N, CA, C, O and the ligand as a Tripos MOL2 file, in Angstrom:
@<TRIPOS>MOLECULE
protein
  245   243    62     0     0
PROTEIN
NO_CHARGES

@<TRIPOS>ATOM
      1 N          -2.1250   15.3870   -7.6710 N.3       1 MET1
      2 CA         -1.2220   14.2810   -7.1790 C.3       1 MET1
      3 C          -0.5380   13.6270   -8.3320 C.2       1 MET1
      4 O          -1.1060   13.4330   -9.4060 O.2       1 MET1
      5 N           0.7570   13.2750   -8.0690 N.am      2 LYS2
      6 CA          1.4770   12.5800   -9.1590 C.3       2 LYS2
      7 C           2.1690   11.4230   -8.7120 C.2       2 LYS2
      8 O           2.6600   11.4010   -7.5840 O.2       2 LYS2
      9 N           2.2520   10.4900   -9.4660 N.am      3 CYS3
     10 CA          2.9810    9.2190   -9.0490 C.3       3 CYS3
     11 C           4.4290    9.2450   -8.9820 C.2       3 CYS3
     12 O           5.0220    9.6120   -9.9970 O.2       3 CYS3
     13 N           5.1050    8.9110   -7.9430 N.am      4 PRO4
     14 CA          6.4850    9.1340   -7.8800 C.3       4 PRO4
     15 C           7.1380    8.2470   -8.5800 C.2       4 PRO4
     16 O           8.3100    8.5420   -8.8180 O.2       4 PRO4
     17 N           6.6100    6.9020   -9.1270 N.am      5 LYS5
     18 CA          7.2360    5.9580   -9.8680 C.3       5 LYS5
     19 C           7.1400    6.1740  -11.3260 C.2       5 LYS5
     20 O           8.1540    6.1850  -12.0240 O.2       5 LYS5
     21 N           5.8780    6.3560  -11.8400 N.am      6 CYS6
     22 CA          5.6320    6.2690  -13.2730 C.3       6 CYS6
     23 C           5.5210    7.6250  -13.7470 C.2       6 CYS6
     24 O           5.8450    7.8360  -14.9160 O.2       6 CYS6
     25 N           5.1120    8.5910  -13.0220 N.am      7 GLY7
     26 CA          4.9850   10.2410  -13.2650 C.3       7 GLY7
     27 C           3.6110   10.4230  -13.7810 C.2       7 GLY7
     28 O           3.3000   11.5330  -14.2130 O.2       7 GLY7
     29 N           2.7760    9.4780  -13.7850 N.am      8 LYS8
     30 CA          1.1820    9.6940  -14.1730 C.3       8 LYS8
     31 C           0.7650   10.8060  -13.2250 C.2       8 LYS8
     32 O           1.1700   10.7870  -12.0630 O.2       8 LYS8
     33 N          -0.0700   11.8250  -13.6940 N.am      9 THR9
     34 CA         -0.7870   12.4240  -12.6720 C.3       9 THR9
     35 C          -2.1250   12.2310  -12.5450 C.2       9 THR9
     36 O          -2.7050   12.0010  -13.6060 O.2       9 THR9
     37 N          -2.8080   12.2580  -11.5250 N.am     10 PHE10
     38 CA         -4.3110   12.1470  -11.1690 C.3      10 PHE10
     39 C          -4.8700   13.5150  -10.9640 C.2      10 PHE10
     40 O          -4.3160   14.4120  -10.3290 O.2      10 PHE10
     41 N          -6.1200   13.5900  -11.6160 N.am     11 ASP11
     42 CA         -6.7420   14.9080  -11.5730 C.3      11 ASP11
     43 C          -7.2970   15.2150  -10.1240 C.2      11 ASP11
     44 O          -7.1720   16.3200   -9.5960 O.2      11 ASP11
     45 N          -7.8840   14.1970   -9.5650 N.am     12 THR12
     46 CA         -8.6310   14.4260   -8.2690 C.3      12 THR12
     47 C          -7.9450   13.7960   -7.1670 C.2      12 THR12
     48 O          -6.8490   13.2760   -7.3750 O.2      12 THR12
     49 N          -8.5310   13.7830   -5.8680 N.am     13 ASP13
     50 CA         -7.9110   13.1300   -4.7060 C.3      13 ASP13
     51 C          -7.9910   11.6380   -5.1070 C.2      13 ASP13
     52 O          -8.9900   11.1390   -5.6240 O.2      13 ASP13
     53 N          -6.8280   10.9590   -4.8180 N.am     14 VAL14
     54 CA         -6.8510    9.5610   -4.9730 C.3      14 VAL14
     55 C          -7.1960    8.9990   -3.6590 C.2      14 VAL14
     56 O          -6.6350    9.3470   -2.6200 O.2      14 VAL14
     57 N          -8.1350    8.1180   -3.7280 N.am     15 THR15
     58 CA         -8.5530    7.2860   -2.5150 C.3      15 THR15
     59 C          -7.8110    6.1120   -2.4290 C.2      15 THR15
     60 O          -7.5030    5.6400   -1.3340 O.2      15 THR15
     61 N          -7.4530    5.5260   -3.6350 N.am     16 ASP16
     62 CA         -6.7390    4.1290   -3.6620 C.3      16 ASP16
     63 C          -5.3190    4.4560   -3.1080 C.2      16 ASP16
     64 O          -4.7610    5.5530   -3.1520 O.2      16 ASP16
     65 N          -4.8320    3.2770   -2.5690 N.am     17 ASN17
     66 CA         -3.6240    3.3490   -1.9550 C.3      17 ASN17
     67 C          -2.5570    3.2810   -3.0700 C.2      17 ASN17
     68 O          -1.4420    3.6770   -2.7300 O.2      17 ASN17
     69 N          -2.6930    2.8710   -4.2730 N.am     18 PHE18
     70 CA         -1.8310    2.5000   -5.2620 C.3      18 PHE18
     71 C          -2.0680    3.2950   -6.5160 C.2      18 PHE18
     72 O          -3.1950    3.7110   -6.7850 O.2      18 PHE18
     73 N          -1.1880    3.4810   -7.1700 N.am     19 CYS19
     74 CA         -1.1050    3.9780   -8.7050 C.3      19 CYS19
     75 C          -1.8930    2.9740   -9.5930 C.2      19 CYS19
     76 O          -1.4890    1.8140   -9.6770 O.2      19 CYS19
     77 N          -2.9520    3.3660  -10.2270 N.am     20 GLY20
     78 CA         -3.7320    2.4920  -11.1740 C.3      20 GLY20
     79 C          -2.9220    2.3010  -12.3340 C.2      20 GLY20
     80 O          -3.4950    1.5890  -13.1580 O.2      20 GLY20
     81 N          -1.7690    2.6940  -12.6930 N.am     21 PHE21
     82 CA         -0.8980    2.6860  -13.9570 C.3      21 PHE21
     83 C           0.1270    1.6520  -13.5770 C.2      21 PHE21
     84 O           0.2930    0.6560  -14.2800 O.2      21 PHE21
     85 N           0.8040    1.8640  -12.4990 N.am     22 CYS22
     86 CA          2.0030    1.0280  -12.3540 C.3      22 CYS22
     87 C           1.9520    0.2310  -11.0070 C.2      22 CYS22
     88 O           2.8860   -0.5230  -10.7360 O.2      22 CYS22
     89 N           0.9920    0.3610  -10.2370 N.am     23 GLY23
     90 CA          0.9040   -0.2050   -8.8690 C.3      23 GLY23
     91 C           1.8270    0.3670   -7.8330 C.2      23 GLY23
     92 O           1.8900   -0.2050   -6.7450 O.2      23 GLY23
     93 N           2.5290    1.4100   -8.0540 N.am     24 ALA24
     94 CA          3.3640    1.9220   -7.0140 C.3      24 ALA24
     95 C           2.4680    2.2810   -5.7500 C.2      24 ALA24
     96 O           1.2740    2.5600   -5.8550 O.2      24 ALA24
     97 N           3.1170    2.2480   -4.6190 N.am     25 LYS25
     98 CA          2.2890    2.7090   -3.3700 C.3      25 LYS25
     99 C           2.4430    4.2020   -3.3140 C.2      25 LYS25
    100 O           3.5330    4.7690   -3.3980 O.2      25 LYS25
    101 N           1.2760    4.8060   -3.1640 N.am     26 LEU26
    102 CA          1.1660    6.3000   -3.3170 C.3      26 LEU26
    103 C           1.1480    6.9760   -1.7800 C.2      26 LEU26
    104 O           1.4770    8.1530   -1.6340 O.2      26 LEU26
    105 N           0.7670    6.1990   -0.7250 N.am     27 LYS27
    106 CA          0.7150    6.6170    0.4620 C.3      27 LYS27
    107 C           1.6300    5.9070    1.4270 C.2      27 LYS27
    108 O           1.8780    4.7080    1.2990 O.2      27 LYS27
    109 N           2.1560    6.6830    2.4370 N.am     28 ASP28
    110 CA          2.8930    5.9590    3.3780 C.3      28 ASP28
    111 C           2.2230    5.2180    4.2780 C.2      28 ASP28
    112 O           2.7180    4.2090    4.7800 O.2      28 ASP28
    113 N           0.9390    5.6950    4.5840 N.am     29 LEU29
    114 CA          0.1460    5.0150    5.4920 C.3      29 LEU29
    115 C          -1.1860    4.5330    4.6510 C.2      29 LEU29
    116 O          -2.1130    5.2730    4.3230 O.2      29 LEU29
    117 N          -1.0790    3.2180    4.3940 N.am     30 CYS30
    118 CA         -2.2360    2.7060    3.7570 C.3      30 CYS30
    119 C          -3.4270    2.3790    4.4040 C.2      30 CYS30
    120 O          -3.3770    2.1990    5.6200 O.2      30 CYS30
    121 N          -4.5570    2.2630    3.7790 N.am     31 ASN31
    122 CA         -5.5950    1.6760    4.5360 C.3      31 ASN31
    123 C          -5.5170    0.0510    4.3680 C.2      31 ASN31
    124 O          -6.2570   -0.5540    3.5930 O.2      31 ASN31
    125 N          -4.5780   -0.5540    5.1500 N.am     32 CYS32
    126 CA         -4.0990   -1.8570    4.7600 C.3      32 CYS32
    127 C          -5.3450   -2.9340    4.8160 C.2      32 CYS32
    128 O          -6.1010   -3.0470    5.7810 O.2      32 CYS32
    129 N          -5.4090   -3.6030    3.7610 N.am     33 TRP33
    130 CA         -6.3520   -4.9050    3.6920 C.3      33 TRP33
    131 C          -5.9410   -6.1100    4.5850 C.2      33 TRP33
    132 O          -6.7490   -7.0160    4.7940 O.2      33 TRP33
    133 N          -4.7100   -6.1240    5.1050 N.am     34 ILE34
    134 CA         -4.3480   -7.1010    5.8560 C.3      34 ILE34
    135 C          -4.4810   -6.8770    7.3140 C.2      34 ILE34
    136 O          -4.8590   -7.7590    8.0850 O.2      34 ILE34
    137 N          -4.1280   -5.5480    7.7140 N.am     35 LYS35
    138 CA         -4.0570   -5.0780    9.0920 C.3      35 LYS35
    139 C          -5.5810   -4.5570    9.4260 C.2      35 LYS35
    140 O          -5.9610   -4.4350   10.5910 O.2      35 LYS35
    141 N          -6.3590   -4.2830    8.3740 N.am     36 LYS36
    142 CA         -7.8950   -3.6850    8.4270 C.3      36 LYS36
    143 C          -7.9080   -2.2760    9.1500 C.2      36 LYS36
    144 O          -8.9080   -1.8170    9.7000 O.2      36 LYS36
    145 N          -6.6330   -1.6210    9.0800 N.am     37 GLU37
    146 CA         -6.5090   -0.3210    9.6890 C.3      37 GLU37
    147 C          -5.5690    0.3330    8.9630 C.2      37 GLU37
    148 O          -4.9450   -0.2980    8.1100 O.2      37 GLU37
    149 N          -5.3120    1.7070    9.1810 N.am     38 PRO38
    150 CA         -4.1530    2.4910    8.4110 C.3      38 PRO38
    151 C          -2.8910    2.0300    8.8680 C.2      38 PRO38
    152 O          -2.6960    2.0620   10.0830 O.2      38 PRO38
    153 N          -2.0480    1.6300    8.1590 N.am     39 TYR39
    154 CA         -0.6550    0.9750    8.4310 C.3      39 TYR39
    155 C           0.4020    1.2970    7.4810 C.2      39 TYR39
    156 O           0.2790    1.1920    6.2610 O.2      39 TYR39
    157 N           1.5330    1.7270    8.1460 N.am     40 ASN40
    158 CA          2.6530    1.9080    7.3600 C.3      40 ASN40
    159 C           3.5940    0.8440    7.4430 C.2      40 ASN40
    160 O           4.1870    0.5790    8.4880 O.2      40 ASN40
    161 N           3.7650    0.1740    6.2870 N.am     41 CYS41
    162 CA          4.7060   -1.0130    6.3470 C.3      41 CYS41
    163 C           5.9790   -0.7170    5.9960 C.2      41 CYS41
    164 O           6.8330   -1.6040    6.0310 O.2      41 CYS41
    165 N           6.2490    0.4080    5.6570 N.am     42 GLY42
    166 CA          7.5570    0.9340    5.3260 C.3      42 GLY42
    167 C           8.2040    0.5330    3.9310 C.2      42 GLY42
    168 O           9.3300    0.8870    3.5820 O.2      42 GLY42
    169 N           7.3810   -0.2150    3.2170 N.am     43 SER43
    170 CA          7.7760   -0.6270    1.7500 C.3      43 SER43
    171 C           7.1700    0.4910    0.7540 C.2      43 SER43
    172 O           6.1790    1.1840    0.9820 O.2      43 SER43
    173 N           7.9800    0.5140   -0.3970 N.am     44 SER44
    174 CA          7.6280    1.1850   -1.5450 C.3      44 SER44
    175 C           6.5360    0.5810   -2.1730 C.2      44 SER44
    176 O           5.7360    1.2650   -2.8120 O.2      44 SER44
    177 N           6.4160   -0.6450   -2.0580 N.am     45 GLU45
    178 CA          5.3670   -1.3150   -2.6980 C.3      45 GLU45
    179 C           4.5840   -2.3090   -1.7010 C.2      45 GLU45
    180 O           5.1610   -2.7300   -0.6980 O.2      45 GLU45
    181 N           3.4560   -2.6190   -1.9510 N.am     46 CYS46
    182 CA          2.6180   -3.5230   -0.9620 C.3      46 CYS46
    183 C           3.3330   -4.6770   -0.8950 C.2      46 CYS46
    184 O           3.6720   -5.2760   -1.9160 O.2      46 CYS46
    185 N           3.6320   -5.0980    0.3410 N.am     47 PRO47
    186 CA          4.2400   -6.3960    0.6420 C.3      47 PRO47
    187 C           3.0660   -7.5780    0.4160 C.2      47 PRO47
    188 O           3.3870   -8.7640    0.3400 O.2      47 PRO47
    189 N           1.8300   -7.1790    0.3270 N.am     48 GLY48
    190 CA          0.5880   -7.9140    0.0210 C.3      48 GLY48
    191 C           0.7320   -9.2490    0.8970 C.2      48 GLY48
    192 O           0.7970   -9.2440    2.1260 O.2      48 GLY48
    193 N           0.7680  -10.2870    0.1650 N.am     49 TYR49
    194 CA          0.6140  -11.7440    0.7630 C.3      49 TYR49
    195 C           1.7170  -11.9130    1.8090 C.2      49 TYR49
    196 O           1.4330  -12.5490    2.8240 O.2      49 TYR49
    197 N           2.9720  -11.3980    1.6630 N.am     50 LYS50
    198 CA          4.0370  -11.7040    2.5660 C.3      50 LYS50
    199 C           3.6340  -11.1120    3.8310 C.2      50 LYS50
    200 O           3.8700  -11.7330    4.8680 O.2      50 LYS50
    201 N           3.0340   -9.9460    3.8660 N.am     51 LEU51
    202 CA          2.5560   -9.3430    5.0840 C.3      51 LEU51
    203 C           1.5320  -10.2590    5.9190 C.2      51 LEU51
    204 O           1.6010  -10.5940    7.1020 O.2      51 LEU51
    205 N           0.6270  -10.5440    5.0140 N.am     52 PHE52
    206 CA         -0.4120  -11.5510    5.5280 C.3      52 PHE52
    207 C           0.1400  -12.8210    6.2480 C.2      52 PHE52
    208 O          -0.3210  -13.3010    7.2840 O.2      52 PHE52
    209 N           1.1430  -13.2620    5.5720 N.am     53 LEU53
    210 CA          1.8190  -14.6750    6.1260 C.3      53 LEU53
    211 C           2.4290  -14.3120    7.4550 C.2      53 LEU53
    212 O           2.3170  -15.0410    8.4410 O.2      53 LEU53
    213 N           3.1800  -12.9860    7.4560 N.am     54 ASP54
    214 CA          3.9630  -12.6800    8.6670 C.3      54 ASP54
    215 C           2.8690  -12.4050    9.7040 C.2      54 ASP54
    216 O           3.0440  -12.8550   10.8360 O.2      54 ASP54
    217 N           1.8220  -11.7510    9.4460 N.am     55 GLU55
    218 CA          0.8130  -11.4580   10.3200 C.3      55 GLU55
    219 C           0.2220  -12.7500   11.1210 C.2      55 GLU55
    220 O          -0.0080  -12.8430   12.3270 O.2      55 GLU55
    221 N           0.0550  -13.6620   10.1540 N.am     56 LYS56
    222 CA         -0.3980  -14.9770   10.5500 C.3      56 LYS56
    223 C           0.4280  -15.7440   11.4830 C.2      56 LYS56
    224 O          -0.0160  -16.4280   12.4050 O.2      56 LYS56
    225 N           1.8620  -15.5590   11.1320 N.am     57 ARG57
    226 CA          2.9150  -16.3240   12.0150 C.3      57 ARG57
    227 C           2.9790  -15.6500   13.4270 C.2      57 ARG57
    228 O           3.0210  -16.2910   14.4760 O.2      57 ARG57
    229 N           2.9820  -14.2550   13.3340 N.am     58 SER58
    230 CA          3.0340  -13.6000   14.6190 C.3      58 SER58
    231 C           1.9060  -13.7810   15.5910 C.2      58 SER58
    232 O           2.0590  -13.6390   16.8040 O.2      58 SER58
    233 N           0.7280  -14.1110   15.0030 N.am     59 ARG59
    234 CA         -0.4270  -14.3100   15.8620 C.3      59 ARG59
    235 C          -0.4110  -15.8220   16.3920 C.2      59 ARG59
    236 O          -1.1210  -16.1480   17.3430 O.2      59 ARG59
    237 N           0.3830  -16.6810   15.7700 N.am     60 LEU60
    238 CA          0.4870  -18.0680   16.1930 C.3      60 LEU60
    239 C           1.3700  -18.1040   17.6040 C.2      60 LEU60
    240 O           1.2290  -18.9260   18.5090 O.2      60 LEU60
    241 N           2.1490  -17.1940   17.5650 N.am     61 LYS61
    242 CA          3.2460  -17.4430   18.8440 C.3      61 LYS61
    243 C           2.5010  -16.9710   20.0000 C.2      61 LYS61
    244 O           3.0110  -17.0070   21.1190 O.2      61 LYS61
    245 ZN          2.4520    5.0480  -11.2770 Zn       62 ZN62
@<TRIPOS>BOND
     1     1     2 1
     2     2     3 1
     3     3     4 2
     4     3     5 am
     5     5     6 1
     6     6     7 1
     7     7     8 2
     8     7     9 am
     9     9    10 1
    10    10    11 1
    11    11    12 2
    12    11    13 am
    13    13    14 1
    14    14    15 1
    15    15    16 2
    16    15    17 am
    17    17    18 1
    18    18    19 1
    19    19    20 2
    20    19    21 am
    21    21    22 1
    22    22    23 1
    23    23    24 2
    24    23    25 am
    25    25    26 1
    26    26    27 1
    27    27    28 2
    28    27    29 am
    29    29    30 1
    30    30    31 1
    31    31    32 2
    32    31    33 am
    33    33    34 1
    34    34    35 1
    35    35    36 2
    36    35    37 am
    37    37    38 1
    38    38    39 1
    39    39    40 2
    40    39    41 am
    41    41    42 1
    42    42    43 1
    43    43    44 2
    44    43    45 am
    45    45    46 1
    46    46    47 1
    47    47    48 2
    48    47    49 am
    49    49    50 1
    50    50    51 1
    51    51    52 2
    52    51    53 am
    53    53    54 1
    54    54    55 1
    55    55    56 2
    56    55    57 am
    57    57    58 1
    58    58    59 1
    59    59    60 2
    60    59    61 am
    61    61    62 1
    62    62    63 1
    63    63    64 2
    64    63    65 am
    65    65    66 1
    66    66    67 1
    67    67    68 2
    68    67    69 am
    69    69    70 1
    70    70    71 1
    71    71    72 2
    72    71    73 am
    73    73    74 1
    74    74    75 1
    75    75    76 2
    76    75    77 am
    77    77    78 1
    78    78    79 1
    79    79    80 2
    80    79    81 am
    81    81    82 1
    82    82    83 1
    83    83    84 2
    84    83    85 am
    85    85    86 1
    86    86    87 1
    87    87    88 2
    88    87    89 am
    89    89    90 1
    90    90    91 1
    91    91    92 2
    92    91    93 am
    93    93    94 1
    94    94    95 1
    95    95    96 2
    96    95    97 am
    97    97    98 1
    98    98    99 1
    99    99   100 2
   100    99   101 am
   101   101   102 1
   102   102   103 1
   103   103   104 2
   104   103   105 am
   105   105   106 1
   106   106   107 1
   107   107   108 2
   108   107   109 am
   109   109   110 1
   110   110   111 1
   111   111   112 2
   112   111   113 am
   113   113   114 1
   114   114   115 1
   115   115   116 2
   116   115   117 am
   117   117   118 1
   118   118   119 1
   119   119   120 2
   120   119   121 am
   121   121   122 1
   122   122   123 1
   123   123   124 2
   124   123   125 am
   125   125   126 1
   126   126   127 1
   127   127   128 2
   128   127   129 am
   129   129   130 1
   130   130   131 1
   131   131   132 2
   132   131   133 am
   133   133   134 1
   134   134   135 1
   135   135   136 2
   136   135   137 am
   137   137   138 1
   138   138   139 1
   139   139   140 2
   140   139   141 am
   141   141   142 1
   142   142   143 1
   143   143   144 2
   144   143   145 am
   145   145   146 1
   146   146   147 1
   147   147   148 2
   148   147   149 am
   149   149   150 1
   150   150   151 1
   151   151   152 2
   152   151   153 am
   153   153   154 1
   154   154   155 1
   155   155   156 2
   156   155   157 am
   157   157   158 1
   158   158   159 1
   159   159   160 2
   160   159   161 am
   161   161   162 1
   162   162   163 1
   163   163   164 2
   164   163   165 am
   165   165   166 1
   166   166   167 1
   167   167   168 2
   168   167   169 am
   169   169   170 1
   170   170   171 1
   171   171   172 2
   172   171   173 am
   173   173   174 1
   174   174   175 1
   175   175   176 2
   176   175   177 am
   177   177   178 1
   178   178   179 1
   179   179   180 2
   180   179   181 am
   181   181   182 1
   182   182   183 1
   183   183   184 2
   184   183   185 am
   185   185   186 1
   186   186   187 1
   187   187   188 2
   188   187   189 am
   189   189   190 1
   190   190   191 1
   191   191   192 2
   192   191   193 am
   193   193   194 1
   194   194   195 1
   195   195   196 2
   196   195   197 am
   197   197   198 1
   198   198   199 1
   199   199   200 2
   200   199   201 am
   201   201   202 1
   202   202   203 1
   203   203   204 2
   204   203   205 am
   205   205   206 1
   206   206   207 1
   207   207   208 2
   208   207   209 am
   209   209   210 1
   210   210   211 1
   211   211   212 2
   212   211   213 am
   213   213   214 1
   214   214   215 1
   215   215   216 2
   216   215   217 am
   217   217   218 1
   218   218   219 1
   219   219   220 2
   220   219   221 am
   221   221   222 1
   222   222   223 1
   223   223   224 2
   224   223   225 am
   225   225   226 1
   226   226   227 1
   227   227   228 2
   228   227   229 am
   229   229   230 1
   230   230   231 1
   231   231   232 2
   232   231   233 am
   233   233   234 1
   234   234   235 1
   235   235   236 2
   236   235   237 am
   237   237   238 1
   238   238   239 1
   239   239   240 2
   240   239   241 am
   241   241   242 1
   242   242   243 1
   243   243   244 2
@<TRIPOS>SUBSTRUCTURE
     1 MET1         2 RESIDUE 1 A MET
     2 LYS2         6 RESIDUE 1 A LYS
     3 CYS3        10 RESIDUE 1 A CYS
     4 PRO4        14 RESIDUE 1 A PRO
     5 LYS5        18 RESIDUE 1 A LYS
     6 CYS6        22 RESIDUE 1 A CYS
     7 GLY7        26 RESIDUE 1 A GLY
     8 LYS8        30 RESIDUE 1 A LYS
     9 THR9        34 RESIDUE 1 A THR
    10 PHE10       38 RESIDUE 1 A PHE
    11 ASP11       42 RESIDUE 1 A ASP
    12 THR12       46 RESIDUE 1 A THR
    13 ASP13       50 RESIDUE 1 A ASP
    14 VAL14       54 RESIDUE 1 A VAL
    15 THR15       58 RESIDUE 1 A THR
    16 ASP16       62 RESIDUE 1 A ASP
    17 ASN17       66 RESIDUE 1 A ASN
    18 PHE18       70 RESIDUE 1 A PHE
    19 CYS19       74 RESIDUE 1 A CYS
    20 GLY20       78 RESIDUE 1 A GLY
    21 PHE21       82 RESIDUE 1 A PHE
    22 CYS22       86 RESIDUE 1 A CYS
    23 GLY23       90 RESIDUE 1 A GLY
    24 ALA24       94 RESIDUE 1 A ALA
    25 LYS25       98 RESIDUE 1 A LYS
    26 LEU26      102 RESIDUE 1 A LEU
    27 LYS27      106 RESIDUE 1 A LYS
    28 ASP28      110 RESIDUE 1 A ASP
    29 LEU29      114 RESIDUE 1 A LEU
    30 CYS30      118 RESIDUE 1 A CYS
    31 ASN31      122 RESIDUE 1 A ASN
    32 CYS32      126 RESIDUE 1 A CYS
    33 TRP33      130 RESIDUE 1 A TRP
    34 ILE34      134 RESIDUE 1 A ILE
    35 LYS35      138 RESIDUE 1 A LYS
    36 LYS36      142 RESIDUE 1 A LYS
    37 GLU37      146 RESIDUE 1 A GLU
    38 PRO38      150 RESIDUE 1 A PRO
    39 TYR39      154 RESIDUE 1 A TYR
    40 ASN40      158 RESIDUE 1 A ASN
    41 CYS41      162 RESIDUE 1 A CYS
    42 GLY42      166 RESIDUE 1 A GLY
    43 SER43      170 RESIDUE 1 A SER
    44 SER44      174 RESIDUE 1 A SER
    45 GLU45      178 RESIDUE 1 A GLU
    46 CYS46      182 RESIDUE 1 A CYS
    47 PRO47      186 RESIDUE 1 A PRO
    48 GLY48      190 RESIDUE 1 A GLY
    49 TYR49      194 RESIDUE 1 A TYR
    50 LYS50      198 RESIDUE 1 A LYS
    51 LEU51      202 RESIDUE 1 A LEU
    52 PHE52      206 RESIDUE 1 A PHE
    53 LEU53      210 RESIDUE 1 A LEU
    54 ASP54      214 RESIDUE 1 A ASP
    55 GLU55      218 RESIDUE 1 A GLU
    56 LYS56      222 RESIDUE 1 A LYS
    57 ARG57      226 RESIDUE 1 A ARG
    58 SER58      230 RESIDUE 1 A SER
    59 ARG59      234 RESIDUE 1 A ARG
    60 LEU60      238 RESIDUE 1 A LEU
    61 LYS61      242 RESIDUE 1 A LYS
    62 ZN62       245 GROUP 0 **** ****
């Protein structure tokens, strides 16, 4: 597997969602820490806290 952003290669299957070198998102479908389930946010990098806030807002409605 190769990081699409920084070009570093990984020897074995990467279980992490992100490149350990540059932090780029490696999978379309993340094991999302906010959604607590596999989720494709559509971003090339994790929206992280922003997604968390969006989630919180949508739950208040
Ligand atoms: Zn990388």
